[in-house]
MARTI-574687 format. One record per residue (C-alpha): residue in one letter; x, y, z. Coordinates in Angstrom, 2 decimals, decimal comma, m for minus. Example, Ala and Ser with C-alpha at 12.3 -4.5 7.8 and 13.67 -1.06 7.14 Angstrom:
! residues 2
TORGU drenvo      c1      c2      c3
TORGU      a   12,30   m4,50    7,80
TORGU      s   13,67   m1,06    7,14
//
This chain:
! residues 347
TORGU drenvo      c1      c2      c3
TORGU      m   m0,04    0,03   m0,03
TORGU      d    1,26    3,54   m0,84
TORGU      d    2,39    5,72    2,03
TORGU      p   m0,50    8,30    2,32
TORGU      n    2,05   10,92    3,61
TORGU      r    4,40   10,75    0,61
TORGU      t    3,99   13,41   m1,89
TORGU      t    3,75   12,67   m5,61
TORGU      n    6,04   15,57   m6,77
TORGU      g    9,17   13,46   m7,09
TORGU      p   12,15   13,16   m4,72
TORGU      q   12,17   15,54   m1,77
TORGU      r   15,21   17,75   m1,16
TORGU      l   17,14   16,91    2,01
TORGU      t   17,37   19,66    4,67
TORGU      i   19,56   20,29    7,73
TORGU      a   16,66   18,84    9,76
TORGU      d   17,27   15,49    8,08
TORGU      v   20,96   15,83    8,94
TORGU      a   20,17   16,72   12,53
TORGU      a   17,83   13,69   12,85
TORGU      a   20,51   11,40   11,35
TORGU      a   23,29   12,71   13,65
TORGU      g   21,14   12,85   16,70
TORGU      v   21,81   16,64   17,34
TORGU      s   19,74   19,73   17,09
TORGU      v   19,18   21,70   13,87
TORGU      v   20,91   24,67   15,61
TORGU      t   24,03   22,53   16,12
TORGU      v   24,15   21,52   12,47
TORGU      s   23,81   25,08   11,36
TORGU      r   26,69   26,14   13,72
TORGU      a   28,87   23,29   12,35
TORGU      m   28,24   24,41    8,85
TORGU      n   28,55   28,31    9,35
TORGU      a   30,71   28,55   12,52
TORGU      p   32,60   25,32   12,94
TORGU      d   34,91   26,69   15,57
TORGU      v   32,10   26,85   18,12
TORGU      v   31,30   23,13   17,77
TORGU      s   33,50   20,33   19,10
TORGU      e   35,55   18,28   16,63
TORGU      r   33,80   15,08   17,74
TORGU      t   30,38   16,67   16,96
TORGU      r   31,56   18,09   13,63
TORGU      r   32,78   14,55   12,53
TORGU      r   29,43   13,14   13,72
TORGU      i   27,55   15,67   11,53
TORGU      a   29,85   15,13    8,59
TORGU      d   29,38   11,32    8,82
TORGU      a   25,58   11,83    8,84
TORGU      m   25,75   14,09    5,79
TORGU      r   27,62   11,48    3,81
TORGU      a   25,33    8,66    5,04
TORGU      i   22,13   10,33    3,78
TORGU      g   23,70   12,03    0,77
TORGU      y   23,11   15,59    1,99
TORGU      v   24,72   18,43   m0,08
TORGU      p   24,76   21,84    1,55
TORGU      d   22,85   24,66    0,01
TORGU      l   25,74   27,06   m0,82
TORGU      m   23,26   29,82   m1,93
TORGU      a   21,48   29,79    1,40
TORGU      r   24,90   29,60    3,22
TORGU      a   26,07   32,61    1,17
TORGU      l   23,14   34,77    2,42
TORGU      t   24,10   34,12    5,99
TORGU      t   27,90   34,01    5,90
TORGU      q   28,49   36,28    2,88
TORGU      r   30,78   33,47    1,52
TORGU      s   29,83   31,02   m1,02
TORGU      g   33,00   28,98   m1,21
TORGU      i   33,00   29,48   m4,89
TORGU      v   35,44   31,27   m7,26
TORGU      a   34,27   32,02  m10,76
TORGU      a   36,65   31,99  m13,86
TORGU      l   36,23   32,96  m17,45
TORGU      v   38,46   31,73  m20,26
TORGU      p   38,20   32,13  m24,06
TORGU      t   38,45   28,50  m24,65
TORGU      l   39,55   25,25  m22,86
TORGU      t   41,01   23,83  m26,17
TORGU      d   44,06   25,90  m25,59
TORGU      p   46,49   23,86  m23,39
TORGU      g   47,86   27,05  m21,62
TORGU      f   44,43   28,09  m20,45
TORGU      a   43,62   24,59  m19,36
TORGU      r   46,78   24,55  m17,29
TORGU      s   45,87   27,86  m15,62
TORGU      m   42,54   26,36  m14,56
TORGU      e   44,26   23,34  m13,19
TORGU      g   46,60   25,53  m11,11
TORGU      l   43,55   27,54   m9,82
TORGU      i   41,65   24,28   m8,90
TORGU      n   44,62   22,76   m7,12
TORGU      v   45,38   25,67   m4,87
TORGU      l   41,86   26,79   m4,16
TORGU      g   40,70   23,25   m3,54
TORGU      r   43,22   22,77   m0,74
TORGU      q   41,47   25,76    0,97
TORGU      g   37,96   24,45    0,51
TORGU      l   37,11   26,57   m2,47
TORGU      q   35,44   25,33   m5,57
TORGU      l   36,04   26,75   m9,15
TORGU      i   33,22   27,29  m11,64
TORGU      f   34,08   28,66  m15,09
TORGU      g   32,54   29,84  m18,24
TORGU      n   33,74   30,06  m21,90
TORGU      t   33,76   33,60  m23,47
TORGU      q   34,58   32,47  m27,00
TORGU      y   36,92   35,54  m27,43
TORGU      d   33,90   37,91  m27,34
TORGU      s   33,55   40,69  m24,82
TORGU      g   29,75   40,63  m25,09
TORGU      t   29,71   36,97  m24,31
TORGU      e   32,05   37,57  m21,47
TORGU      e   29,65   40,10  m20,01
TORGU      r   26,63   37,66  m20,20
TORGU      v   28,39   34,61  m18,84
TORGU      a   30,07   36,54  m16,09
TORGU      s   26,62   38,02  m15,06
TORGU      a   25,30   34,53  m14,88
TORGU      l   28,24   33,33  m12,71
TORGU      l   28,15   36,36  m10,50
TORGU      g   24,50   35,44   m9,77
TORGU      r   25,84   32,48   m7,85
TORGU      r   27,65   34,89   m5,49
TORGU      p   31,23   33,78   m5,96
TORGU      d   33,79   34,94   m3,43
TORGU      a   36,12   36,13   m6,29
TORGU      l   36,34   36,40  m10,04
TORGU      v   39,16   35,35  m12,41
TORGU      l   39,18   36,82  m15,93
TORGU      t   41,28   36,13  m18,89
TORGU      g   42,78   39,26  m20,35
TORGU      t   42,00   42,90  m19,68
TORGU      t   39,61   43,98  m22,55
TORGU      h   36,08   44,30  m21,06
TORGU      t   33,01   46,39  m21,96
TORGU      d   32,21   49,50  m19,89
TORGU      a   28,87   47,70  m18,79
TORGU      f   30,84   44,69  m17,58
TORGU      r   33,31   46,89  m15,63
TORGU      r   30,32   48,38  m13,77
TORGU      v   28,94   44,91  m13,07
TORGU      i   32,41   43,93  m11,58
TORGU      a   32,63   47,10   m9,46
TORGU      a   29,09   46,51   m8,07
TORGU      a   30,07   42,89   m7,11
TORGU      g   32,65   44,13   m4,71
TORGU      i   34,83   40,99   m4,82
TORGU      p   38,47   40,38   m5,56
TORGU      v   39,12   40,23   m9,27
TORGU      v   42,35   38,64  m11,00
TORGU      e   43,01   39,26  m14,68
TORGU      m   45,28   36,56  m16,21
TORGU      w   47,62   36,10  m19,14
TORGU      h   48,19   39,77  m20,06
TORGU      l   49,75   42,58  m18,23
TORGU      d   49,20   46,22  m18,92
TORGU      d   49,27   49,46  m16,88
TORGU      g   45,83   49,36  m15,40
TORGU      p   44,37   46,11  m14,04
TORGU      i   40,88   46,23  m12,51
TORGU      d   42,26   44,84   m9,21
TORGU      m   44,98   42,28   m9,60
TORGU      a   46,78   40,75  m12,53
TORGU      v   49,08   37,79  m13,41
TORGU      g   50,62   37,15  m16,82
TORGU      i   53,28   38,29  m19,26
TORGU      r   54,09   41,24  m21,53
TORGU      n   52,91   39,88  m24,81
TORGU      r   54,25   42,76  m26,84
TORGU      d   57,75   42,03  m25,46
TORGU      a   57,51   38,39  m26,29
TORGU      s   56,50   39,13  m29,80
TORGU      r   59,36   41,64  m30,30
TORGU      d   61,80   38,92  m29,13
TORGU      i   60,43   36,54  m31,87
TORGU      v   60,99   39,15  m34,66
TORGU      r   64,49   39,89  m33,39
TORGU      h   65,30   36,14  m33,51
TORGU      l   63,96   35,80  m37,08
TORGU      i   65,90   38,87  m38,12
TORGU      a   69,11   37,37  m36,45
TORGU      t   68,70   34,24  m38,55
TORGU      g   68,71   36,28  m41,80
TORGU      r   64,95   36,80  m42,34
TORGU      r   63,70   39,94  m43,87
TORGU      r   60,45   39,12  m45,71
TORGU      l   58,20   38,58  m42,76
TORGU      a   54,51   37,68  m42,13
TORGU      y   52,37   37,49  m38,96
TORGU      v   49,41   35,24  m38,33
TORGU      g   47,29   35,73  m35,28
TORGU      r   43,78   35,94  m33,85
TORGU      p   41,67   39,00  m34,59
TORGU      v   42,71   41,89  m32,36
TORGU      r   39,17   42,99  m31,56
TORGU      d   38,21   42,16  m27,95
TORGU      n   41,61   40,41  m27,47
TORGU      e   44,34   42,58  m26,06
TORGU      r   46,80   39,54  m26,13
TORGU      a   46,38   39,30  m29,85
TORGU      a   46,71   43,14  m30,29
TORGU      a   49,89   43,23  m28,18
TORGU      r   51,41   40,35  m30,05
TORGU      q   50,68   41,99  m33,47
TORGU      q   51,89   45,35  m32,27
TORGU      g   55,12   43,95  m30,94
TORGU      f   55,80   42,19  m34,24
TORGU      l   55,21   45,32  m36,27
TORGU      a   57,13   47,51  m33,97
TORGU      a   60,18   45,22  m34,01
TORGU      a   60,16   44,89  m37,81
TORGU      a   59,95   48,65  m38,19
TORGU      e   62,86   49,14  m35,77
TORGU      a   64,89   46,94  m38,11
TORGU      g   63,72   48,92  m41,19
TORGU      i   61,46   46,09  m42,55
TORGU      v   58,22   47,16  m43,96
TORGU      v   55,48   44,38  m43,60
TORGU      p   52,78   44,64  m46,19
TORGU      a   49,24   44,65  m44,88
TORGU      t   48,66   41,48  m46,87
TORGU      h   51,27   39,81  m44,68
TORGU      v   49,39   40,54  m41,41
TORGU      i   46,66   38,02  m41,30
TORGU      e   43,98   38,03  m38,59
TORGU      t   42,14   34,73  m38,38
TORGU      a   41,06   32,04  m36,01
TORGU      t   44,17   29,95  m35,72
TORGU      s   44,22   26,20  m36,51
TORGU      m   46,53   23,71  m38,18
TORGU      a   44,45   24,08  m41,33
TORGU      v   45,03   27,85  m41,29
TORGU      g   48,80   27,30  m40,91
TORGU      a   48,75   25,01  m43,89
TORGU      e   46,78   27,50  m45,90
TORGU      v   49,24   30,36  m45,12
TORGU      v   52,13   28,27  m46,47
TORGU      e   50,19   27,87  m49,81
TORGU      r   49,38   31,56  m49,91
TORGU      l   52,76   33,06  m49,01
TORGU      v   55,52   30,45  m48,97
TORGU      v   54,90   28,60  m52,14
TORGU      p   54,89   31,84  m54,27
TORGU      g   58,16   32,78  m52,41
TORGU      v   56,99   36,16  m50,93
TORGU      v   57,98   35,42  m47,31
TORGU      d   60,97   33,83  m45,66
TORGU      g   59,82   34,02  m42,04
TORGU      i   56,38   33,61  m40,35
TORGU      a   55,45   34,34  m36,69
TORGU      f   52,25   32,76  m35,55
TORGU      s   50,35   33,70  m32,40
TORGU      g   49,71   30,12  m31,53
TORGU      d   51,47   26,78  m31,91
TORGU      d   48,54   24,98  m33,64
TORGU      a   48,76   27,15  m36,83
TORGU      a   52,57   27,17  m36,69
TORGU      a   52,43   23,30  m36,40
TORGU      g   50,24   23,14  m39,45
TORGU      a   52,50   25,33  m41,49
TORGU      l   55,58   23,16  m40,53
TORGU      m   53,83   20,03  m41,45
TORGU      r   52,59   21,51  m44,84
TORGU      c   56,21   22,48  m45,50
TORGU      l   57,40   18,92  m44,90
TORGU      v   54,81   17,62  m47,36
TORGU      l   55,77   20,07  m50,03
TORGU      g   59,50   19,70  m49,47
TORGU      i   60,04   23,24  m48,43
TORGU      d   63,39   23,64  m46,67
TORGU      v   62,71   24,63  m43,02
TORGU      p   64,75   26,46  m41,71
TORGU      g   66,83   26,75  m44,91
TORGU      s   64,45   28,90  m46,91
TORGU      l   61,78   29,55  m44,34
TORGU      s   61,70   30,04  m40,49
TORGU      i   58,54   29,39  m38,44
TORGU      v   57,86   30,47  m34,89
TORGU      g   54,85   29,66  m32,81
TORGU      f   53,52   30,83  m29,39
TORGU      g   52,74   28,70  m26,37
TORGU      d   55,08   25,78  m26,35
TORGU      h   52,20   23,20  m26,56
TORGU      p   53,23   19,60  m26,41
TORGU      i   53,19   19,27  m30,22
TORGU      a   55,97   21,87  m30,54
TORGU      s   58,63   19,57  m29,30
TORGU      l   57,25   16,45  m31,11
TORGU      l   57,34   17,81  m34,62
TORGU      p   60,32   16,79  m36,84
TORGU      g   63,05   19,18  m35,81
TORGU      g   60,84   20,79  m33,40
TORGU      l   58,98   24,08  m33,49
TORGU      s   60,60   27,34  m32,14
TORGU      t   58,12   29,03  m29,89
TORGU      v   57,48   31,07  m26,66
TORGU      r   56,98   29,21  m23,50
TORGU      i   54,54   30,49  m20,97
TORGU      d   53,86   28,56  m17,72
TORGU      g   50,03   28,48  m17,62
TORGU      m   50,08   26,39  m14,37
TORGU      e   52,18   29,15  m12,67
TORGU      i   49,75   31,77  m13,87
TORGU      g   46,85   29,80  m12,28
TORGU      i   48,73   29,24   m9,03
TORGU      h   49,71   32,90   m8,62
TORGU      a   46,16   33,91   m9,43
TORGU      a   44,80   31,58   m6,76
TORGU      n   47,30   32,76   m4,17
TORGU      l   46,33   36,36   m4,91
TORGU      i   42,68   35,50   m4,35
TORGU      l   43,38   33,64   m1,02
TORGU      q   45,44   36,65    0,23
TORGU      a   42,52   39,04   m0,65
TORGU      l   39,92   36,83    0,96
TORGU      s   42,02   36,51    4,12
TORGU      g   41,81   40,27    4,67
TORGU      q   45,52   40,70    4,42
TORGU      p   46,82   43,64    2,36
TORGU      v   47,88   42,42   m1,11
TORGU      t   51,27   44,04   m1,47
TORGU      r   52,06   42,61   m4,89
TORGU      r   48,99   43,08   m6,99
TORGU      v   50,68   42,56  m10,39
TORGU      v   52,73   39,40  m11,03
TORGU      d   54,89   39,04  m14,19
TORGU      v   55,60   35,32  m14,60
TORGU      g   57,91   35,96  m17,54
TORGU      y   58,34   33,79  m20,74
TORGU      q   61,12   31,91  m22,62
TORGU      l   61,93   31,87  m26,27
TORGU      i   62,50   28,24  m27,07
TORGU      l   64,58   27,76  m30,12
TORGU      r   64,17   24,53  m32,15
TORGU      g   64,74   23,40  m35,77
TORGU      s   62,08   25,50  m37,30
TORGU      t   64,44   28,47  m37,06
TORGU      i   67,87   27,14  m36,21
TORGU      g   69,82   24,44  m37,97
TORGU      q   72,59   23,73  m40,35
TORGU      h   71,03   25,85  m43,12
TORGU      a   70,16   28,92  m41,00
TORGU      t   72,38   31,99  m41,41
//
């Protein structure tokens, strides 16, 4: 026979009253154990934790946030998780924050500031304790939303002169300049640059600007047709080789990502183009494929994990109430030279 007291609206959500009954303590004691654990004995806390696990109770973080002003959540926004560097930064955040009982939730902005604003607003509705952003380009409306949230904010992967709050990353312009100087040092003068569209992407803009500035310093004029803005991929790299290398119009290409650079190098191998004899190729990111390609791909190495770890530590310091004395952290970069630019044929 059916229980006349059972509702027909599906499974019922467990409450702290259920936890209290399972643990044999009062509802007030359960509430104190969750929100002010220091006032409850360790033995009682363990008893309550065991009861929660036994009945499958999950604390309501939204309700907890209303009473404690802390949700235990940190929100992060990244353009994509297909980039190994961004994925490593997320891993660094998760590892450090997790040890302090904080959970990471994240959203994908797809390299679009309008999408960033919408996704961030949805995440901020969960009342996170802090916000991590990728880059420094944000709409004015989004900046107002951030200011109204009143929580610590860390911008990752790019450094400029005016972070919203705190920042961890590299000087992308400097890294790109170093690439050009290396290409010139190996005898390259007919240069091309391939990177993501600069709109809503200060990292792409800084890399392109650094490339053009370094070329101009060396007296090299780079035609507008040799500065290509596109979503980078291995297929794009191969297409650039067909467009610029096969006709013989360039002898050095800087890519803003290793995926496109790898595609270009593999296409050269198929076509029998001498790399680095007649063409030098440089990527950006030092993704695993860079060291696995025949001869290896010269590239810029950035420690994405270190960026995430530093960002997490800045958040923890801010949440602890301590003054954050170092609000901008430059993790630096390395120009890694491999066979795509150096070798027996390079000058």
